[in-house]
VEXGUDO-230206 format. One record per residue: residue number from 1; residue in one letter; y, x, z of N, C-alpha, C, O in turn. Coordinates in steps of 0.05 Angstrom, whole numbers. Each point is the difference from the previous one (the first is absolute). Layout:
<rs>
{NUM; "A"; {Y; X; Z}; {Y; X; Z}; {Y; X; Z}; {Y; X; Z}} ...
</rs>
This chain:
<rs>
{1; "X"; {4; 1059; 668}; {-6; -28; -6}; {16; -8; -25}; {23; 7; -2}} {2; "X"; {-36; -22; -16}; {14; -8; -25}; {18; -23; 5}; {-3; -15; 20}} {3; "X"; {22; 10; -38}; {19; -22; 3}; {-14; -27; -2}; {9; -19; 13}} {4; "X"; {-30; 17; -29}; {-14; -26; -2}; {-14; -7; 26}; {-2; -23; 7}} {5; "X"; {-7; 43; 7}; {-13; -5; 26}; {20; -8; 21}; {-6; -16; 17}} {6; "X"; {31; 26; -19}; {21; -8; 19}; {9; -29; -4}; {8; -13; 19}} {7; "X"; {-8; 4; -45}; {10; -27; -6}; {-19; -22; 10}; {9; -21; 8}} {8; "X"; {-35; 26; -9}; {-19; -21; 7}; {-3; -2; 30}; {-18; 13; 12}} {9; "X"; {36; -28; 1}; {1; -2; 29}; {-17; -23; 10}; {-15; 3; 19}} {10; "X"; {17; -26; -32}; {-15; -24; 9}; {-17; -10; -22}; {-3; 12; -21}} {11; "X"; {-10; -35; 26}; {-18; -11; -20}; {14; -9; -25}; {-12; 1; -22}} {12; "X"; {37; -10; 24}; {16; -8; -24}; {27; 13; 2}; {19; -12; 11}} {13; "X"; {-16; 36; -21}; {26; 14; 2}; {22; -16; -13}; {-4; -12; -21}} {14; "X"; {27; 11; 34}; {23; -14; -11}; {1; -29; 8}; {20; -14; -6}} {15; "X"; {-40; 4; 20}; {-1; -28; 8}; {10; -2; 28}; {-11; 13; 18}} {16; "X"; {32; -29; -13}; {11; -2; 27}; {-19; -16; 18}; {-17; -15; -10}} {17; "X"; {20; 18; 35}; {-16; -14; 20}; {4; -30; -3}; {-19; -16; 1}} {18; "X"; {44; 7; -5}; {6; -29; -3}; {-14; -12; -25}; {-10; -22; 1}} {19; "X"; {10; 37; -23}; {-13; -9; -24}; {-30; -2; 4}; {-12; -20; -8}} {20; "X"; {0; 40; 20}; {-28; 0; 6}; {-8; -24; 18}; {-20; -13; -4}} {21; "X"; {37; 8; 24}; {-5; -22; 18}; {2; -27; -14}; {-16; -18; 5}} {22; "X"; {36; 15; -23}; {3; -25; -15}; {-24; -4; -19}; {-9; -22; -3}} {23; "X"; {-1; 44; -9}; {-23; -3; -17}; {-25; -8; 16}; {-16; -16; -10}} {24; "X"; {13; 27; 33}; {-23; -7; 17}; {1; -29; 9}; {-20; -14; 1}} {25; "X"; {44; 5; 6}; {4; -28; 9}; {-6; -20; -23}; {-11; -21; 4}} {26; "X"; {20; 28; -28}; {-5; -18; -23}; {-29; -2; -7}; {-8; -20; -12}} {27; "X"; {-8; 39; 18}; {-28; 0; -6}; {-15; -19; 19}; {-24; -6; -5}} {28; "X"; {37; -4; 26}; {-13; -17; 20}; {5; -29; -4}; {-6; -16; 18}} {29; "X"; {15; 7; -42}; {5; -28; -4}; {-26; -14; -4}; {-20; 11; -9}} {30; "X"; {20; -37; 16}; {-25; -15; -3}; {4; -22; -22}; {22; -9; -4}} {31; "X"; {-43; 2; -9}; {0; -21; -20}; {-8; -26; 12}; {-2; -3; 24}} {32; "X"; {-1; -17; -42}; {-8; -27; 10}; {-28; 1; 12}; {-17; 16; -8}} {33; "X"; {12; -35; 26}; {-27; -2; 11}; {-18; -11; -22}; {9; -13; -19}} {34; "X"; {-35; 17; 21}; {-19; -8; -21}; {2; -30; -7}; {-3; -7; -23}} {35; "X"; {9; -10; 43}; {2; -29; -6}; {26; -7; -15}; {2; -23; -10}} {36; "X"; {17; 42; 8}; {25; -5; -14}; {0; 13; -28}; {20; -3; -14}} {37; "X"; {-41; 17; 7}; {-1; 14; -26}; {-6; -20; -22}; {-15; -19; 4}} {38; "X"; {27; 23; -27}; {-3; -19; -23}; {-29; -3; -8}; {-9; -22; -6}} {39; "X"; {-6; 44; 7}; {-28; -1; -9}; {-17; -18; 17}; {-19; -12; -10}} {40; "X"; {25; 9; 36}; {-15; -17; 17}; {9; -29; 0}; {-14; -18; 8}} {41; "X"; {39; 13; -18}; {10; -27; 0}; {-5; -14; -28}; {3; -24; -2}} {42; "X"; {-10; 40; -18}; {-5; -11; -26}; {-27; 10; -9}; {-3; 24; -5}} {43; "X"; {-16; -42; 2}; {-27; 9; -7}; {-1; 3; -30}; {6; -18; -16}} {44; "X"; {-15; 42; 8}; {-3; 6; -29}; {-28; -7; -10}; {-18; -3; 16}} {45; "X"; {16; 1; -42}; {-26; -6; -12}; {-18; 24; 2}; {9; 23; -2}} {46; "X"; {-35; -27; 8}; {-19; 23; 0}; {0; 14; -27}; {6; -12; -21}} {47; "X"; {-12; 38; 22}; {1; 16; -25}; {-18; -11; -22}; {7; 1; -23}} {48; "X"; {-31; -11; 30}; {-18; -10; -21}; {12; -24; -14}; {-4; -3; -24}} {49; "X"; {18; -14; 38}; {13; -23; -13}; {24; 9; -17}; {4; -12; -21}} {50; "X"; {10; 32; 30}; {22; 11; -16}; {-11; 11; -27}; {13; -3; -21}} {51; "X"; {-35; 17; 23}; {-12; 11; -24}; {-10; -22; -19}; {2; 3; -25}} {52; "X"; {-14; -24; 35}; {-8; -23; -16}; {24; -12; -15}; {-2; -6; -24}} {53; "X"; {24; 4; 38}; {25; -11; -12}; {10; 19; -21}; {8; -8; -22}} {54; "X"; {-9; 34; 27}; {9; 20; -19}; {-16; -2; -26}; {11; 2; -22}} {55; "X"; {-38; -4; 25}; {-17; -2; -23}; {6; -25; -17}; {0; 0; -24}} {56; "X"; {4; -23; 38}; {6; -25; -14}; {27; 1; -13}; {4; -10; -22}} {57; "X"; {15; 22; 35}; {27; 3; -12}; {-1; 18; -25}; {14; -6; -19}} {58; "X"; {-30; 27; 20}; {-3; 17; -23}; {-12; -15; -24}; {9; 2; -22}} {59; "X"; {-29; -18; 28}; {-13; -16; -21}; {19; -20; -12}; {2; -2; -24}} {60; "X"; {12; -12; 41}; {18; -21; -10}; {25; 12; -14}; {11; -13; -18}} {61; "X"; {-3; 37; 26}; {24; 12; -13}; {-8; 17; -24}; {17; 9; -15}} {62; "X"; {-43; -4; 11}; {-9; 16; -22}; {6; 29; 2}; {6; 13; -20}} {63; "X"; {-6; -3; 45}; {5; 29; 5}; {-24; 13; 14}; {-17; -14; 11}} {64; "X"; {15; 40; -12}; {-21; 14; 13}; {3; -4; 31}; {22; -2; 10}} {65; "X"; {-45; 0; 3}; {1; -4; 29}; {14; 23; 15}; {11; -4; 22}} {66; "X"; {-11; 28; -34}; {14; 22; 12}; {30; -3; -1}; {14; 15; 14}} {67; "X"; {-4; -34; -29}; {29; -4; -3}; {9; -23; 19}; {24; -8; -1}} {68; "X"; {-41; -2; 18}; {7; -21; 18}; {-2; 10; 29}; {-21; 10; 8}} {69; "X"; {43; -13; 7}; {1; 9; 27}; {9; -22; 19}; {20; -13; -6}} {70; "X"; {-34; 8; 28}; {9; -18; 20}; {26; 11; 13}; {0; 24; 7}} {71; "X"; {20; -41; -4}; {25; 9; 12}; {2; -9; 28}; {9; 15; 18}} {72; "X"; {-17; -40; -13}; {1; -11; 27}; {-19; -24; 2}; {-9; -10; -21}} {73; "X"; {3; 2; 45}; {-17; -24; 3}; {5; -12; 27}; {11; 12; 18}} {74; "X"; {-18; -38; -16}; {4; -14; 26}; {-20; -23; 1}; {-9; -10; -20}} {75; "X"; {4; 2; 44}; {-18; -23; 5}; {17; -25; -3}; {21; -3; 13}} {76; "X"; {-30; -16; -29}; {15; -25; -4}; {-8; -21; 21}; {18; -13; 11}} {77; "X"; {-43; 11; -7}; {-11; -19; 20}; {-27; 10; 10}; {-6; 23; -4}} {78; "X"; {-9; -40; 16}; {-26; 9; 12}; {-19; 11; -20}; {-18; 15; 7}} {79; "X"; {20; -23; -32}; {-20; 8; -20}; {11; 15; -24}; {-15; 12; -15}} {80; "X"; {41; -12; 10}; {11; 11; -25}; {20; 23; 5}; {14; 1; 20}} {81; "X"; {-14; 18; -39}; {18; 22; 0}; {16; 1; -26}; {-10; -10; -21}} {82; "X"; {34; 20; 22}; {16; 4; -24}; {4; 30; -3}; {7; 14; 18}} {83; "X"; {-13; -4; -43}; {2; 28; -6}; {20; 4; -22}; {-2; -13; -21}} {84; "X"; {23; 29; 26}; {20; 6; -20}; {-9; 26; -14}; {-7; 19; 13}} {85; "X"; {7; -20; -40}; {-9; 23; -15}; {20; 9; -21}; {18; -15; -8}} {86; "X"; {-21; 40; -1}; {15; 10; -22}; {-21; 4; -22}; {-16; 18; 1}} {87; "X"; {16; -36; -21}; {-20; 0; -21}; {13; 13; -25}; {11; -15; -17}} {88; "X"; {-14; 41; 14}; {12; 13; -23}; {30; -3; -1}; {11; -2; -22}} {89; "X"; {2; 1; 44}; {30; -3; 1}; {9; -28; 3}; {24; -5; 3}} {90; "X"; {-43; -14; -3}; {7; -29; 3}; {-7; -9; 28}; {-23; 2; 8}} {91; "X"; {42; -13; 7}; {-7; -11; 26}; {-19; -24; -3}; {5; -18; -16}} {92; "X"; {-26; 18; 32}; {-20; -21; -2}; {-8; -9; 28}; {-1; 17; 18}} {93; "X"; {-4; -42; -15}; {-9; -11; 26}; {-28; -11; -3}; {-6; -15; -19}} {94; "X"; {-11; 21; 39}; {-27; -9; 0}; {-5; -14; 27}; {8; 11; 21}} {95; "X"; {-20; -34; -21}; {-9; -13; 24}; {-31; 0; 0}; {-12; -8; -20}} {96; "X"; {1; 17; 42}; {-29; 3; 2}; {-9; -10; 27}; {14; 3; 20}} {97; "X"; {-38; -16; -19}; {-9; -9; 26}; {-16; 22; 14}; {-7; 20; -13}} {98; "X"; {0; -25; 38}; {-14; 20; 16}; {-28; 7; -10}; {-11; 20; 7}} {99; "X"; {0; -38; -24}; {-26; 5; -11}; {1; 15; -27}; {-21; 6; -11}} {100; "X"; {45; 1; 1}; {3; 15; -24}; {3; -17; -25}; {-2; 11; -22}} {101; "X"; {6; -37; 25}; {4; -17; -23}; {30; 0; -7}; {17; -5; 16}} {102; "X"; {-11; 12; -42}; {27; 0; -9}; {10; -29; -3}; {-12; -16; -14}} {103; "X"; {34; 10; 28}; {12; -27; -1}; {19; -1; -24}; {0; -19; -15}} {104; "X"; {17; 40; 12}; {19; 1; -22}; {10; 28; -4}; {1; 16; 18}} {105; "X"; {6; -11; -43}; {14; 25; -8}; {22; -8; -19}; {-5; -13; -20}} {106; "X"; {29; 22; 26}; {23; -8; -17}; {21; 22; 1}; {2; 15; 19}} {107; "X"; {13; -14; -41}; {23; 19; 0}; {20; -9; 20}; {6; -24; 3}} {108; "X"; {5; 43; 12}; {20; -7; 21}; {27; -3; -12}; {19; -6; 15}} 
</rs>
């Protein structure tokens, strides 16, 4: 029998039982419940509205639309969303209503 075959005794050679047990226990942690997750407590703007804002921000900043990226968004009220954008390196804020009408675009 070769020496390499003698060394491979368990699934993780050199790992103590206590270390393996601690690793297994740490894998069993639980996260927040779905109602406590940030994504469910803060409504983001739909993707199509974010893209409309990005296009308008590109136009007003005079940059290519490929240089404008939505960074974050949130619902302001029952009808309006605020979209934060990076327009060619310049922070920009867009407010858009649920129907896709741009309310405002301004440098942040």
